N, C-alpha and C positions, 0 to 999 in steps of 0.2 A: 441545218439548212444554210446554204450559202447566201450571204447577203447580196452578192452581185447578181443573183437571179431576180431580185425584187427591187433594184434601185435604178432601173433603166428609165423610168419616167415618174412623174410626180403622183400619178393616180394609181400606182400599183401598191397594194397592201401586202405586207409579208404575212406568213401564217401566224405570227405573233401579234398581228394587228398594228404594225408599225409602218410609217412612211419614211423610208430611209433618206430620201432626198431632203425632207424637212429637217431631219436630224443632222444631215450634212450642213445645211444652212445654219443651224443653231451652233454647230461646231465651229463654223467660220467666225461667228461672233466671239466665241471663247478664245480664238487665236488672234483677234484684233487687238489693237493697243488699248490700254486700260482707260476707262472713263469713270468719273465719280460725280455724283449729284447729291446735293444737300439742300434743305429748305428750312426756313424759320417761319414765323407767322407773317412776316412782312417782305421777305426776300427769298430768292432761290438762286443757287449757284451750281454751275457745271464746270468741270475742268477735265481736260483730256491730254493724254500723252501723245505727242506727235512723233512719227517715224520718218526716217529718210532711207532711201535705198542704198546710198553710199555717202561717203564723206564729201563728195563733190556736188551732191544734189541738195535741193531745198527740202524742207519738211512738209509732209502732207497736211492739208488743212483738216481739222477734226471738229471744229465748232462752227456752226452756221446760224446766221440770223434768219428767222422765218418772217417775223413781223416785229413791230415796235415793242410788243409785250411778250414775245415768245421766241425761243431758240432751241437748238438741238446739239447734242454731242453724239458722235457715231463710233461704233466698234464693229469691224468686219470689212466687207468689200466697199471701198470708197465709191466705185462706179454705181453700185446699187443705191448707196446713200444719196448720191446726187440726184438720182431719179426721184426718190421719195422726197428729198428736199424741194425740188422743183414742184412736185405735186402739192406739197403743203403750202408753199408760197402762193400757188395759183388758187387753192381753196381759200386761203386767207384773204386774198385780193377780191375774189368773187363774193365772199361774205361781206366784205367792206363795201363793195359796189351795190349789192342788192339791199342790204339792211342798214347801211351807213353806220356800222358799229364794228368793234373788234370781235372776231370769232373767239368763243370760249376755248380754253385749253383742252378741256375734256372732249368737246365736240370734234375738234381737229384731230385729236389722237384717235378717236373712234373711226374717223374717215380714213386715216392712213393705215390703221390695222385692218380695216375692211379690204383695202386695196392689197395688203399683204396676204390676207387669207384667201382671196380669189385665186392667187397664184399657186395655192396648195391644192386646188380641187379641179383645175382645168387642164386637160391633156395638152401637151405641147409647150407648157410653161414650166418655170422653175421658181422655187421660193427665193425671195430676196435674202441674200446672205449678209444681212446687217441688222444690228440692234441699235435702237435709239434711246437716249435719255432726253426727255423733253421737259423743259422748264417753262413756266409762264406765270403771269400775274393778271388776274381779272377781278371782277366784282366779288367773287367768292374767296379771294385770297391768293396765296402763292401755291404753286402746284409742281410736282415732280412725278413724271411717268416714265416707265420703261416699256418699250415695245419689243416684241420678239418676231422672228421670221414666220412662226406658226400662225400669227394673227392674234396672239394673246397680248394683253397689256395689263399693267399693274400700277397702282398708285402707291408711292413710297414717301417716307420721311427722309430717307437717305438710301442710296443704292450705288453699287459699283458693278460694271460689266467689263468684259475683255480679259486679256491674258493676266493671270495671277491676281485676278480681282478678289479672290477669297481673302487675301491678306488685307486688302482695303476694307472689305466687309467686316472683318474682325474688329478693326479700329472703329468703324461706324457703329457697330452693335454696342461697343463699350461706351460710346459718347453721344448717341443720338438723342438721349433725353435732355441734353443741354441745348440742342439746336433751336428749340422754339423761342428762346429768349435771347438768342445771339444777335449781335449787330452784323452788318454786312461784312465788315473787315474780319470779324471773328469767324463767320461762315466760310470766307475764302481761305482762311488759315486752316480750318478743319478739313476743307476739301483738299488742300495741298498736302496736309499731313497724311490723309488717307491715300492720295495718289502716290505719294512717295513710298508707301508700304508695298506697292505693286511693282517697284523697280527690280531689275535683275541684278543680283549681287554675286551670283555664283557661276552663271553660264557665260563663258567668255565669248562664245560664238553667237550669242543671242543678239538680235537686232535692237533690243530695248536698251536705252541708255542707263548708266549707273547712277546718275545724279539728275536732279531737276535744274534746269536753267531757263533763261528767258527765251531760248530758241526752240526748245522741245516741249513746251507747255502752253496751252491756251486755256483761258478762263472766260466763261460767259456769266453775266449777272443780270438780274431783272428783279423788280420789286416795286414797292409803293413809292411812287414819285421817281422811279428809276427805270427808264426805257431799257430794252435789252442792249447790252454793250459787250463787246469782246475785248478782253484785256490781254495784250501780248507784248513781247519784247521789252522795251524800256519801262513801260507802265507796269509791267508785271514784276520787274526786278525789285521793286519796293517790297512787295509781299514775300518774295523769295528771301530777301535779306532779313525780314522780320521772322521768317520761319527758322532761319539759321540761328538767330539770336535766341528764340524761344527754346530751340533744341539745346543750345549751349547752357542756358539757364537751368533747364531740366536736368542735364547731366551733372552740373555743378551741385544741385540740390541732392541728387542721389549719392554723389561722392561724399558730401558733408554728412 
């Protein structure tokens, strides 16, 4: 069966029971720049690798603040991500206006994936080609969720999405049991370690950078007594320097 016979619109099923346009949207997430999320009992951290179209352009923003207790990192189509980001901000403001309280992370994630799912079943629309890592802190503790273009969402202790994210997942799978007791600084270091694993070291023509620096990385943090905050540029350099020191110490121990 030829795939192009069944991918003309979102509501056409293939003989194998597949919606190809949804699969294309999920593939767009896999081609987006890498994002990593981790959480402990008291804090949650996201970090994202930023891309630039050329050496003369600025880097695209990948981490967005939704509310004082909630933020997202994106992988996929930035334009679609901005639509969902605006929707989430509006929902958070409406909840604050009506109930005079902060919306729970789980409830807001459910609303945004409902919006994504509607676009997979109505003729004339297309799936949002973006995946989100959502972190938040509320009465029930810290949270980390992943959303998919299909309308699925998952609760994680640690997760990575985007290009070459499997390398980051391998690091997270080896270390996630330590995260519950980690301090905020330790969580940030683990997130940066995992993000570094997703860097391109072999493909010269790839748009991904070969090293982490204060220009191509964004970090978002939230937790107990800590409103959502984006760390970039000079504020982030402190953590990158610590990352290099840790790597040097580890290599020296292996040599000895």
